[in-house]
C-alpha positions, 0 to 999 in steps of 0.5 A: 082526494080521500081523506079519512082519520084512523084512531090507533095508540102512540108509538113512543112511551108507555102512557097510552095516549090515543091519537087519529091518524090523518090518512090523504089518498092511503098515506099517513099525513098528519096526527088529529086529536081524538078527545074521547081517550080517558088517558090523554083526553085528545092532548099530545105531548110534542112526540106525539103531534109529530108521530107521523113524520117518520112513517114514510121517511125515505129510508124505511127498510122496503126489501130484504137484504143479505150481506155478501162479501161485506156488503148487503145486496136486495134479496128476495124474501124467499132467499132470505127465509131459506137462508135464515132457516137452514143457519137456525136449524143448524144450531143447537137450541141452546146456541141461539138468542132471540130478542122481542120488542118493546116497540111492536104489539102483543101479537108481534111479540107473541110470535117471536116468543112462541118461535123462540121457544117452540120452533127454535126450542131456545130458552134464551129469549129477553127484550130491552125491559131488561135495560129499563123496568127489569128491576121493577118486575123483579121488585114488585113481583117479590113484594106484591106478587105482581111487578106492574104499576098498581094504579091508574093514571087518572088516579093519580090526580087524587093523590094528597101527596106524590113522591117522585123519584127517579123519573123527569115526568113532565118531560118524560111522561107529559100527560101523566103529569096532567095527573100530577099537576091535577093532584096539586091544584086539588091540594095535594103536595109533590115532593121530587127528587132528582139531582137535576132541577127539570121541569117537574122539579120546578112545579113541585112543592119540594125539591130534594137534590141528591147524589144518583145511586143513594136511593135505598139511604133516602128511603130508610131514613124516611122509613126510621122517621116515620117509625120514630113518629109513630106514623107507621100505619099498624093496623095495615102492617099487621093485617097485610104485611109479613117480616115487619120486625126485620124492616124495622131492625134494619131501618132503625139503625143509627146509619140512617138518621136523617144527618148521616143521610144528609152526608150520603146523599145530599138532601138536608135532614130537615127536608128529608123530616118534611117529605117523610112526614108528608108522605106519611101522614097525608091520608093518599101517598103515592109514589111515581118512578122510572129508570133513576130508580131501576138503572142501578146495580140495587135496582131491585133493592131500590124498587123493593125499598119504595114498596117497603115505604108504601106498606109500612104507612098503607098507601096500597090499594086505595085510590090516590096511593099506590106504587108506579113505574112508568113505562118508558116504551109504548108497549114494554109492559105488553112485551113482558106480558107476553113472556119475552122474557127468560123466565116466563111464559105469557101472563107471567107463568114461570117456565121452570113450572111444571104444569105452566111449561105442560100447558103451553106445551101441548096447546101449541102442538109442536111434535118435537116438543118445545124448549127445556123447563129451564130459565134462559140467558137475559140479553145482557148475559148473552152479551157477556157470554159472546165476549167472554165464552166464545162459541156457546152463542152462535146465532141471534134473531133480533126483533125491533132493537137497537142494542149497538145504542141502547146498552151499557159500555157500547165497545162491549156491545159491538165486540160481542156482536161481531163474535156472532156466526150469524144474526138476523135483525128485522126492523123498519130503518138501518140502525145500528144494530142492523148494520152489522146483521147477516140478514135484515128483513124489512118490517111494518111500523105502528100504522101499518098494523092491527093489534094490541099495545099495553100501557103503563097503566095496564091498560090493553089498547088497540092499534089500528092499521091506517096504510100499507107498508112501503115496498115489500116490508112485511108485518112482524108476525107474519115474517115470524110465521113464514120463517117458522113455516120454513122450518117446518112449523107451518101448521103452528103459525097458522094465523090469518090475522093479528085477531087470530094471535090475540085470540090465541093469547086470551086462551093461555093468559089468565090475566087476559082471558076475558079480553077480546078486539071486540070489548077492546074497541071502545075509548077505555079499553080494559086493564088486565087482569080481566079474567072473564068475558064479563070482568070490567077490567081492574084500574087498581091493584091489591085492594084487598089482598096482595097477589094470590101467588104471595103467602096468605095474600100478604105483602113481603117487607124486606130489609134493604141495606144501602149500597154505593153504586158499583163505581164511585168518583176518585181522582182520576174521574172526579164527577158522578154521570147519569143519563136519561130521556128529553122531550123531543127525543125517545130511546134510540132516536131511530123514529124522532130523529127522522121527524124534521120537527122533533130533530130540529128542537134537539139536533144532537146531544150534550152533557149538563154540568154544574155552574160551578164545576164547569168554572174550576174545569174552564169551561164554557156553555156549548164548548165541544169537550171530552167526557171519558169513564173507564169504557171509552170516550166521546167528543159532545157539546158541554150545557153548563147550567145552575140546574145539576147538582154540583159533582153530578152530570147528565147525558140524554141517550138518544144520540148516536153521534155522541152515544152516552153508552159508550160511557156507561157502566155494563155492572149489573144488578145480581137480581134483575141483570139491568145494567147501571146507566145511572151512576158511573164515574167520569172525567171530562176535559178541554179539547186541545187546540192542534 
């Protein structure tokens, strides 16, 4: 019996927990603690503890599949590559869309970004950051010059006041919750705002229950109270911010009085007042948020409002302060860093910038050039284009994404994908999206590859190969390189290892320039920006100035007017529906639902209903009911509870058999193009007996 431990990084949320994979006779059989990580110190949440259980599932994809006469048949790699190359070469660059993945490594994502812009020459590349934190990237890039989390996870423990809104941290990011608990143990105050009294709220000093979609009004009321009491940081505003007068002019309007915002949000005026005082006067306050803030038609406004609050009080650039968006997927930060967005190359170098475009074109050396220096379509716009302008988009290449469960208004998504002439899906399982493909390619999971992924705190961490891939499955970057070679671009994709790709990344990406596998081969790894080989990395951003892209290095305050959600309750659909994650499952459930231990804890979905609402509707706990919106309806078990606000309902989005995204609204934020997953109008009713 040959047993070994292989240290790697968890494949689930963006916390970046390290773990040891236990390998016996060449197969991963368990997970063991890795004690030296500064992030999780040997601890793991349930998902991490059972992260090995899906790896060797019997239904892993093991051979290429081609759909013939409506059915998949096994094919050789060469046959699959020939078909893909001939089809993709037959389209104009503007007729092809590419989806990268927040689940795979930086090297994989860089490979598909280079493939899209260099081999296909399309501008249309995106990934599911669009659906979770595109509002954070857009909002913080505008206000601070960088769209990333400003502080480190350990740094949260030094906060004297933590304002958590739009994040159920203890369930969604439990190991970050440890830092919150440490701050509170050290005397810090925790304010928690959410329509649901979650485990995070039960551990807070103040719980503010509010109606989903009223965030801007809440922030403006707090800022009005801060200014009225002289709690603003005048020196910070003077030295490091611009447009304060415009911000003040907006937030001091009568409609943002505590009493008015109590009516809008449902939060008592006394709580809003206390929260404003705690946050403004603690000396070191931080904000933690996640998709409850970003997944709105006003998502960018929400994020800018958080930035306003932090700048107004000077809570930026110091330990215990900051604006901290918690990434929901293991490498959503890295996929963004790698330019898997329609507007940037790696390191957020703009596609439309002439110098940046020339830099990548020259470095890559495609004799026939690369994509035009133009912004492309976001994934949400790709889908709308397929439905509204048939024939404009014809082909799509999807790596490690499952829009048939993850995107809003799933009937719209299905209609869109059915309009494609040719769809390639590269994944580890036969997902709902892969079922619709013309070609399915078997890829490798986290335990079968070397590479890096980037956590929510910008920490670039190693993935290490622990076992061979099943059957004929191949590395994601290897598949991309081999397709490119079939299209005539072997020279541009001549990598022999993941490290070769990483070295190419660092040569083109200033924020990664000082990194190497050797430097990352330590428990703490490195946090970007790390511009030189002797640079220690950057735990805290904006310590003395905001990002260099900002005029004079100053933060931009922004006057934001409150706008309600795109769809509000009415007589026909009288409740607000919001969605989110649970402790035991992750996103579309492709991995966690193949873990027997996790699936036994939560085998299916539910809809949470306030006890008073349930009583009025005659609905009992665990009763199967109908939930419906203007987009569709599903049957789902009711979970009757006092822990959700009256008039609001909640569903997790992991479960295909009662898919929350059949119901959600695909109305978009005008800037980030993110759908409004977190607020739509819903009705529920009893299932009538036959």
